[in-house]
SEMI-222708 format. One record per residue (C-alpha): residue number from 1; residue in one letter; x, y, z. Coordinates in steps of 0.02 Angstrom, whole numbers, plus 50000, padded with zeros to 5 digits. Layout:
REM residues N
+-----+------+-------+-------+-------+
|  nr | rest |    px |    py |    pz |
+-----+------+-------+-------+-------+
| NUM |    a |     X |     Y |     Z |
...
+-----+------+-------+-------+-------+
END
This chain:
REM residues 391
+-----+------+-------+-------+-------+
|  nr | rest |    px |    py |    pz |
+-----+------+-------+-------+-------+
|   1 |    m | 50665 | 51262 | 50313 |
|   2 |    s | 50836 | 51302 | 50268 |
|   3 |    d | 50983 | 51250 | 50172 |
|   4 |    a | 50887 | 51260 | 50002 |
|   5 |    l | 50990 | 51191 | 49858 |
|   6 |    t | 50973 | 51289 | 49704 |
|   7 |    t | 50975 | 51176 | 49542 |
|   8 |    g | 50976 | 51280 | 49402 |
|   9 |    d | 50919 | 51444 | 49338 |
|  10 |    e | 50732 | 51449 | 49443 |
|  11 |    i | 50721 | 51283 | 49526 |
|  12 |    r | 50745 | 51293 | 49724 |
|  13 |    i | 50770 | 51130 | 49823 |
|  14 |    e | 50719 | 51153 | 50019 |
|  15 |    p | 50734 | 51024 | 50137 |
|  16 |    v | 50599 | 51000 | 50273 |
|  17 |    s | 50640 | 51007 | 50463 |
|  18 |    d | 50488 | 51078 | 50545 |
|  19 |    k | 50312 | 51031 | 50576 |
|  20 |    r | 50271 | 51185 | 50461 |
|  21 |    g | 50381 | 51122 | 50333 |
|  22 |    r | 50308 | 50937 | 50330 |
|  23 |    a | 50125 | 51006 | 50332 |
|  24 |    a | 50189 | 51123 | 50186 |
|  25 |    f | 50247 | 50954 | 50108 |
|  26 |    v | 50087 | 50841 | 50135 |
|  27 |    d | 49967 | 51019 | 50034 |
|  28 |    c | 50107 | 51000 | 49885 |
|  29 |    g | 50067 | 50835 | 49845 |
|  30 |    r | 49874 | 50874 | 49883 |
|  31 |    a | 49874 | 50994 | 49759 |
|  32 |    f | 49958 | 50909 | 49630 |
|  33 |    s | 49835 | 50750 | 49657 |
|  34 |    d | 49678 | 50893 | 49638 |
|  35 |    r | 49752 | 50910 | 49453 |
|  36 |    l | 49724 | 50725 | 49439 |
|  37 |    p | 49554 | 50642 | 49356 |
|  38 |    n | 49494 | 50500 | 49467 |
|  39 |    f | 49582 | 50550 | 49628 |
|  40 |    v | 49498 | 50537 | 49765 |
|  41 |    p | 49551 | 50656 | 49922 |
|  42 |    q | 49622 | 50583 | 50080 |
|  43 |    i | 49605 | 50663 | 50251 |
|  44 |    r | 49752 | 50802 | 50273 |
|  45 |    s | 49797 | 50756 | 50463 |
|  46 |    e | 49808 | 50587 | 50422 |
|  47 |    q | 49922 | 50617 | 50276 |
|  48 |    i | 50046 | 50757 | 50388 |
|  49 |    e | 50026 | 50601 | 50536 |
|  50 |    l | 50120 | 50491 | 50423 |
|  51 |    v | 50272 | 50602 | 50384 |
|  52 |    d | 50277 | 50667 | 50551 |
|  53 |    p | 50435 | 50567 | 50667 |
|  54 |    a | 50335 | 50593 | 50828 |
|  55 |    k | 50195 | 50493 | 50760 |
|  56 |    n | 50223 | 50340 | 50624 |
|  57 |    p | 50331 | 50223 | 50705 |
|  58 |    f | 50406 | 50168 | 50525 |
|  59 |    f | 50535 | 50354 | 50597 |
|  60 |    g | 50586 | 50232 | 50732 |
|  61 |    h | 50690 | 50113 | 50615 |
|  62 |    a | 50711 | 50252 | 50485 |
|  63 |    r | 50800 | 50404 | 50424 |
|  64 |    v | 50709 | 50512 | 50322 |
|  65 |    q | 50721 | 50699 | 50224 |
|  66 |    l | 50593 | 50788 | 50139 |
|  67 |    f | 50614 | 50907 | 49990 |
|  68 |    i | 50477 | 51010 | 49917 |
|  69 |    a | 50542 | 51113 | 49741 |
|  70 |    r | 50487 | 51288 | 49718 |
|  71 |    r | 50496 | 51391 | 49565 |
|  72 |    a | 50482 | 51586 | 49581 |
|  73 |    g | 50445 | 51548 | 49773 |
|  74 |    q | 50302 | 51427 | 49721 |
|  75 |    p | 50282 | 51237 | 49751 |
|  76 |    a | 50336 | 51148 | 49600 |
|  77 |    g | 50348 | 50969 | 49652 |
|  78 |    r | 50416 | 50864 | 49792 |
|  79 |    i | 50514 | 50707 | 49860 |
|  80 |    s | 50572 | 50595 | 49987 |
|  81 |    a | 50747 | 50518 | 50028 |
|  82 |    h | 50731 | 50383 | 50163 |
|  83 |    i | 50833 | 50229 | 50218 |
|  84 |    d | 50759 | 50105 | 50317 |
|  85 |    e | 50868 | 49996 | 50432 |
|  86 |    l | 50750 | 49854 | 50438 |
|  87 |    a | 50776 | 49865 | 50236 |
|  88 |    l | 50955 | 49869 | 50240 |
|  89 |    a | 50959 | 49696 | 50374 |
|  90 |    m | 50883 | 49598 | 50235 |
|  91 |    p | 50979 | 49481 | 50094 |
|  92 |    a | 50994 | 49587 | 49943 |
|  93 |    d | 50933 | 49437 | 49819 |
|  94 |    q | 50762 | 49493 | 49901 |
|  95 |    g | 50769 | 49661 | 49823 |
|  96 |    f | 50828 | 49782 | 49972 |
|  97 |    g | 50991 | 49746 | 50055 |
|  98 |    p | 51157 | 49833 | 50091 |
|  99 |    g | 51157 | 50004 | 50022 |
| 100 |    t | 50980 | 50019 | 49950 |
| 101 |    g | 50920 | 50205 | 49985 |
| 102 |    f | 50728 | 50260 | 49931 |
| 103 |    f | 50636 | 50375 | 49871 |
| 104 |    g | 50455 | 50416 | 49878 |
| 105 |    y | 50303 | 50556 | 49885 |
| 106 |    f | 50358 | 50581 | 49706 |
| 107 |    d | 50261 | 50759 | 49622 |
| 108 |    a | 50335 | 50873 | 49497 |
| 109 |    e | 50267 | 51020 | 49376 |
| 110 |    d | 50378 | 50960 | 49235 |
| 111 |    e | 50535 | 50868 | 49190 |
| 112 |    d | 50648 | 50999 | 49248 |
| 113 |    v | 50575 | 50985 | 49396 |
| 114 |    a | 50583 | 50792 | 49418 |
| 115 |    r | 50745 | 50794 | 49381 |
| 116 |    a | 50806 | 50904 | 49500 |
| 117 |    l | 50713 | 50825 | 49637 |
| 118 |    l | 50766 | 50662 | 49594 |
| 119 |    a | 50970 | 50706 | 49589 |
| 120 |    t | 50907 | 50796 | 49754 |
| 121 |    a | 50858 | 50631 | 49836 |
| 122 |    e | 50998 | 50534 | 49771 |
| 123 |    a | 51136 | 50639 | 49840 |
| 124 |    w | 51045 | 50648 | 49989 |
| 125 |    l | 51074 | 50435 | 49998 |
| 126 |    v | 51234 | 50440 | 49958 |
| 127 |    a | 51314 | 50566 | 50062 |
| 128 |    q | 51200 | 50432 | 50197 |
| 129 |    g | 51312 | 50290 | 50116 |
| 130 |    m | 51205 | 50227 | 49986 |
| 131 |    r | 51239 | 50145 | 49832 |
| 132 |    r | 51063 | 50111 | 49743 |
| 133 |    a | 50896 | 50200 | 49762 |
| 134 |    v | 50727 | 50125 | 49745 |
| 135 |    g | 50560 | 50202 | 49713 |
| 136 |    p | 50439 | 50273 | 49711 |
| 137 |    i | 50391 | 50201 | 49903 |
| 138 |    s | 50313 | 50317 | 50001 |
| 139 |    l | 50385 | 50271 | 50140 |
| 140 |    s | 50351 | 50109 | 50176 |
| 141 |    i | 50346 | 49964 | 50076 |
| 142 |    w | 50178 | 49950 | 50160 |
| 143 |    e | 50098 | 50100 | 50144 |
| 144 |    e | 50103 | 50176 | 49949 |
| 145 |    p | 50230 | 50069 | 49864 |
| 146 |    g | 50261 | 50098 | 49648 |
| 147 |    l | 50196 | 50236 | 49550 |
| 148 |    l | 50055 | 50199 | 49459 |
| 149 |    v | 50099 | 50177 | 49277 |
| 150 |    s | 49907 | 50101 | 49208 |
| 151 |    g | 49727 | 50118 | 49262 |
| 152 |    q | 49730 | 50304 | 49292 |
| 153 |    c | 49546 | 50270 | 49214 |
| 154 |    h | 49452 | 50243 | 49351 |
| 155 |    p | 49498 | 50294 | 49563 |
| 156 |    p | 49599 | 50208 | 49672 |
| 157 |    m | 49550 | 50106 | 49805 |
| 158 |    i | 49601 | 50136 | 49992 |
| 159 |    m | 49790 | 50117 | 50021 |
| 160 |    m | 49849 | 50121 | 49832 |
| 161 |    g | 49926 | 50281 | 49774 |
| 162 |    h | 49862 | 50374 | 49579 |
| 163 |    h | 49989 | 50460 | 49490 |
| 164 |    p | 49986 | 50533 | 49305 |
| 165 |    a | 50049 | 50413 | 49175 |
| 166 |    h | 50189 | 50536 | 49132 |
| 167 |    y | 50293 | 50525 | 49282 |
| 168 |    a | 50361 | 50350 | 49221 |
| 169 |    g | 50452 | 50459 | 49084 |
| 170 |    w | 50524 | 50553 | 49171 |
| 171 |    i | 50585 | 50449 | 49305 |
| 172 |    e | 50651 | 50303 | 49170 |
| 173 |    a | 50737 | 50482 | 49067 |
| 174 |    a | 50845 | 50513 | 49229 |
| 175 |    g | 50918 | 50349 | 49227 |
| 176 |    y | 50779 | 50209 | 49319 |
| 177 |    t | 50747 | 50063 | 49251 |
| 178 |    r | 50605 | 49969 | 49322 |
| 179 |    a | 50608 | 49837 | 49462 |
| 180 |    k | 50476 | 49764 | 49504 |
| 181 |    t | 50308 | 49782 | 49434 |
| 182 |    l | 50154 | 49758 | 49561 |
| 183 |    y | 49966 | 49710 | 49500 |
| 184 |    t | 49779 | 49745 | 49571 |
| 185 |    y | 49638 | 49646 | 49511 |
| 186 |    d | 49455 | 49678 | 49489 |
| 187 |    l | 49325 | 49541 | 49524 |
| 188 |    d | 49160 | 49550 | 49506 |
| 189 |    i | 49099 | 49461 | 49666 |
| 190 |    t | 48915 | 49444 | 49620 |
| 191 |    h | 48944 | 49274 | 49525 |
| 192 |    t | 48971 | 49122 | 49595 |
| 193 |    f | 49164 | 49039 | 49552 |
| 194 |    n | 49173 | 48899 | 49434 |
| 195 |    p | 49131 | 48715 | 49476 |
| 196 |    l | 49293 | 48669 | 49497 |
| 197 |    i | 49329 | 48797 | 49650 |
| 198 |    q | 49173 | 48754 | 49718 |
| 199 |    r | 49215 | 48586 | 49744 |
| 200 |    i | 49389 | 48629 | 49809 |
| 201 |    i | 49302 | 48734 | 49940 |
| 202 |    k | 49160 | 48604 | 49981 |
| 203 |    s | 49311 | 48488 | 50013 |
| 204 |    g | 49371 | 48609 | 50133 |
| 205 |    q | 49218 | 48634 | 50221 |
| 206 |    r | 49191 | 48446 | 50249 |
| 207 |    n | 49401 | 48410 | 50319 |
| 208 |    e | 49380 | 48427 | 50527 |
| 209 |    r | 49550 | 48499 | 50532 |
| 210 |    i | 49506 | 48645 | 50472 |
| 211 |    n | 49415 | 48793 | 50560 |
| 212 |    l | 49362 | 48965 | 50462 |
| 213 |    r | 49327 | 49094 | 50582 |
| 214 |    r | 49303 | 49283 | 50582 |
| 215 |    v | 49419 | 49403 | 50654 |
| 216 |    d | 49368 | 49447 | 50841 |
| 217 |    k | 49380 | 49636 | 50859 |
| 218 |    g | 49328 | 49602 | 51057 |
| 219 |    r | 49507 | 49526 | 51062 |
| 220 |    w | 49596 | 49653 | 50910 |
| 221 |    d | 49755 | 49661 | 51005 |
| 222 |    d | 49774 | 49475 | 50990 |
| 223 |    e | 49682 | 49457 | 50837 |
| 224 |    v | 49832 | 49580 | 50757 |
| 225 |    a | 49976 | 49489 | 50828 |
| 226 |    i | 49901 | 49307 | 50744 |
| 227 |    i | 49894 | 49411 | 50589 |
| 228 |    l | 50045 | 49482 | 50569 |
| 229 |    a | 50132 | 49334 | 50633 |
| 230 |    i | 50081 | 49238 | 50490 |
| 231 |    l | 50136 | 49386 | 50372 |
| 232 |    n | 50295 | 49391 | 50420 |
| 233 |    d | 50306 | 49219 | 50390 |
| 234 |    a | 50203 | 49212 | 50225 |
| 235 |    w | 50286 | 49344 | 50163 |
| 236 |    s | 50467 | 49345 | 50191 |
| 237 |    d | 50552 | 49280 | 50067 |
| 238 |    n | 50456 | 49397 | 49963 |
| 239 |    w | 50531 | 49530 | 49855 |
| 240 |    g | 50526 | 49676 | 49944 |
| 241 |    f | 50486 | 49608 | 50098 |
| 242 |    v | 50522 | 49723 | 50283 |
| 243 |    p | 50457 | 49643 | 50430 |
| 244 |    f | 50336 | 49742 | 50535 |
| 245 |    s | 50403 | 49800 | 50700 |
| 246 |    p | 50305 | 49789 | 50857 |
| 247 |    a | 50278 | 49981 | 50853 |
| 248 |    e | 50217 | 49950 | 50671 |
| 249 |    v | 50108 | 49841 | 50732 |
| 250 |    a | 50014 | 49922 | 50882 |
| 251 |    y | 50020 | 50081 | 50766 |
| 252 |    a | 49917 | 49963 | 50622 |
| 253 |    g | 49794 | 49876 | 50735 |
| 254 |    k | 49749 | 50059 | 50779 |
| 255 |    k | 49734 | 50161 | 50633 |
| 256 |    l | 49643 | 49989 | 50537 |
| 257 |    r | 49513 | 49946 | 50670 |
| 258 |    p | 49388 | 50094 | 50627 |
| 259 |    i | 49360 | 50005 | 50471 |
| 260 |    i | 49378 | 49800 | 50506 |
| 261 |    h | 49213 | 49723 | 50504 |
| 262 |    e | 49203 | 49558 | 50573 |
| 263 |    e | 49135 | 49470 | 50433 |
| 264 |    l | 49242 | 49519 | 50304 |
| 265 |    n | 49405 | 49449 | 50373 |
| 266 |    m | 49467 | 49286 | 50403 |
| 267 |    i | 49576 | 49170 | 50498 |
| 268 |    a | 49588 | 49002 | 50448 |
| 269 |    e | 49650 | 48862 | 50556 |
| 270 |    v | 49714 | 48680 | 50540 |
| 271 |    d | 49716 | 48562 | 50698 |
| 272 |    g | 49676 | 48716 | 50820 |
| 273 |    r | 49818 | 48808 | 50731 |
| 274 |    p | 49822 | 48990 | 50654 |
| 275 |    v | 49894 | 48968 | 50482 |
| 276 |    a | 49828 | 49076 | 50354 |
| 277 |    f | 49715 | 49263 | 50337 |
| 278 |    m | 49636 | 49384 | 50237 |
| 279 |    l | 49579 | 49559 | 50256 |
| 280 |    t | 49475 | 49642 | 50160 |
| 281 |    f | 49431 | 49822 | 50186 |
| 282 |    p | 49278 | 49917 | 50119 |
| 283 |    d | 49322 | 50075 | 50004 |
| 284 |    v | 49346 | 50196 | 50104 |
| 285 |    n | 49365 | 50293 | 49947 |
| 286 |    d | 49197 | 50286 | 49887 |
| 287 |    a | 49156 | 50411 | 50079 |
| 288 |    l | 49299 | 50523 | 50035 |
| 289 |    a | 49263 | 50564 | 49890 |
| 290 |    k | 49076 | 50630 | 49947 |
| 291 |    i | 49171 | 50730 | 50076 |
| 292 |    r | 49335 | 50799 | 49973 |
| 293 |    g | 49435 | 50723 | 50110 |
| 294 |    k | 49347 | 50858 | 50231 |
| 295 |    l | 49273 | 50797 | 50388 |
| 296 |    f | 49219 | 50972 | 50463 |
| 297 |    p | 49106 | 51057 | 50475 |
| 298 |    f | 48992 | 50917 | 50428 |
| 299 |    g | 49104 | 50764 | 50328 |
| 300 |    w | 49122 | 50665 | 50487 |
| 301 |    i | 48942 | 50630 | 50474 |
| 302 |    t | 48939 | 50554 | 50323 |
| 303 |    m | 49090 | 50464 | 50370 |
| 304 |    l | 49027 | 50381 | 50530 |
| 305 |    r | 48888 | 50339 | 50438 |
| 306 |    w | 48998 | 50259 | 50327 |
| 307 |    l | 49095 | 50156 | 50432 |
| 308 |    r | 48952 | 50102 | 50536 |
| 309 |    h | 48886 | 50023 | 50378 |
| 310 |    p | 48976 | 50026 | 50204 |
| 311 |    r | 48840 | 49984 | 50073 |
| 312 |    g | 48879 | 49971 | 49913 |
| 313 |    a | 49058 | 50004 | 49960 |
| 314 |    g | 49204 | 49888 | 49807 |
| 315 |    m | 49297 | 49771 | 49940 |
| 316 |    r | 49476 | 49793 | 49931 |
| 317 |    v | 49583 | 49640 | 49995 |
| 318 |    p | 49742 | 49713 | 50004 |
| 319 |    l | 49836 | 49569 | 50143 |
| 320 |    m | 49814 | 49376 | 50131 |
| 321 |    g | 49946 | 49250 | 50175 |
| 322 |    v | 49995 | 49070 | 50220 |
| 323 |    l | 50124 | 48999 | 50318 |
| 324 |    k | 50265 | 48944 | 50221 |
| 325 |    e | 50271 | 48783 | 50280 |
| 326 |    l | 50094 | 48745 | 50154 |
| 327 |    h | 50181 | 48847 | 50022 |
| 328 |    n | 50151 | 48741 | 49856 |
| 329 |    s | 50028 | 48625 | 49941 |
| 330 |    r | 49848 | 48598 | 49878 |
| 331 |    m | 49787 | 48654 | 50066 |
| 332 |    a | 49855 | 48850 | 50037 |
| 333 |    s | 49758 | 48875 | 49884 |
| 334 |    q | 49613 | 48775 | 49957 |
| 335 |    l | 49623 | 48901 | 50113 |
| 336 |    a | 49614 | 49056 | 49996 |
| 337 |    f | 49467 | 48989 | 49906 |
| 338 |    m | 49375 | 48955 | 50038 |
| 339 |    m | 49426 | 49112 | 50143 |
| 340 |    i | 49385 | 49220 | 49961 |
| 341 |    e | 49209 | 49128 | 49955 |
| 342 |    e | 49165 | 49150 | 50110 |
| 343 |    i | 49210 | 49360 | 50119 |
| 344 |    r | 49125 | 49363 | 49943 |
| 345 |    l | 48972 | 49290 | 50010 |
| 346 |    q | 48973 | 49411 | 50157 |
| 347 |    a | 49018 | 49572 | 50056 |
| 348 |    t | 48891 | 49534 | 49919 |
| 349 |    g | 48726 | 49490 | 50077 |
| 350 |    k | 48773 | 49594 | 50201 |
| 351 |    f | 48846 | 49755 | 50121 |
| 352 |    q | 48766 | 49743 | 49965 |
| 353 |    s | 48939 | 49759 | 49868 |
| 354 |    t | 48960 | 49716 | 49690 |
| 355 |    r | 49157 | 49709 | 49636 |
| 356 |    g | 49316 | 49671 | 49734 |
| 357 |    e | 49507 | 49702 | 49707 |
| 358 |    l | 49645 | 49604 | 49744 |
| 359 |    g | 49822 | 49672 | 49781 |
| 360 |    w | 49947 | 49739 | 49758 |
| 361 |    v | 50013 | 49577 | 49711 |
| 362 |    l | 50194 | 49553 | 49627 |
| 363 |    e | 50208 | 49519 | 49447 |
| 364 |    d | 50302 | 49352 | 49501 |
| 365 |    n | 50208 | 49280 | 49616 |
| 366 |    q | 50167 | 49139 | 49549 |
| 367 |    g | 50042 | 49082 | 49690 |
| 368 |    m | 49946 | 49241 | 49708 |
| 369 |    v | 49933 | 49276 | 49490 |
| 370 |    a | 49867 | 49093 | 49482 |
| 371 |    i | 49723 | 49130 | 49634 |
| 372 |    a | 49688 | 49290 | 49534 |
| 373 |    d | 49673 | 49198 | 49363 |
| 374 |    t | 49597 | 49054 | 49421 |
| 375 |    i | 49458 | 49155 | 49502 |
| 376 |    a | 49419 | 49272 | 49336 |
| 377 |    s | 49484 | 49429 | 49409 |
| 378 |    k | 49585 | 49539 | 49284 |
| 379 |    v | 49703 | 49653 | 49301 |
| 380 |    n | 49662 | 49845 | 49343 |
| 381 |    r | 49804 | 49931 | 49384 |
| 382 |    e | 50008 | 49929 | 49353 |
| 383 |    y | 50121 | 49994 | 49477 |
| 384 |    a | 50298 | 49993 | 49426 |
| 385 |    i | 50439 | 50012 | 49558 |
| 386 |    y | 50614 | 50079 | 49493 |
| 387 |    q | 50782 | 50072 | 49529 |
| 388 |    r | 50976 | 50163 | 49496 |
| 389 |    t | 51136 | 50128 | 49546 |
| 390 |    l | 51217 | 50290 | 49629 |
| 391 |    g | 51378 | 50343 | 49613 |
+-----+------+-------+-------+-------+
END
């Protein structure tokens, strides 16, 4: 690391430029996370991989600079500044677009460090020609978007961030305003749904045009391509949407395969054509909490057993989608309820699960909010994405 920037009498901001620096960046974040009640340690090597340009295909369409703050030589915080070329190409009215850069991986010892880190990230973005900063998003919108502002009282589920509540005040004090709120919804899956939903489901089951099928891991690459094609269409008008690149599709498929159980992941077909999907992941944080995020020397045994049969695990639905041509139609909600019910039965039956989590869901995604409300789920976490004009 070189070209350190000194801000104030004690705080020194160092840009990360090599393998050793990336490891230090990850370790800094892990040290902050270890202080938080209910945090679940993640696997260090996987965290390092996410910030490695040689391994994470996000870097194939992004410029990224990582920074570590030090005080008296000791790590005092960290931040990323990054520009996603695919996000720059999106329409401005969808949240990103030309001139929009990002910050992420935000941790700080106190407000002075927070302000110095944000100012450093902003200066880097301005030097790159950006006029607006949005964050925290670490690194992709599809990875860990938003700052946890409500819901610290329970552990996060798989692929969701966990942050202390006071970070929000520091970011807002630096001139940021909330651009969007994301929700996750908690659901007791041991109860059947209300009679109206049951009638909608049964009506769909009688419809010969509709076929619900499990994802087939025997032809996993083909299934991933189907799911991502539906996702890129279904979400294309959503705030913050950025399409997956082909390299990211392949990468996501490889990373997700070990936690995929066919019974928990569905593709819906109408007249033989895939039109909707729902992915459900057993909450690997259940196992990671037991091994404290360490595979060695013996944690891998616990992890392997859990992956084979995650008995009693919480279930998270991170992604679902219906082709745009069916949006706002009765069939769209019918397909959603049918998939939710089938997965609920499998989760409670085969895996003895008792709770599920939907999300994240955009605050103004009326269709998904309505579905979440109809099945009697409750908001259990709130994430904020902030923005600030630069210059």
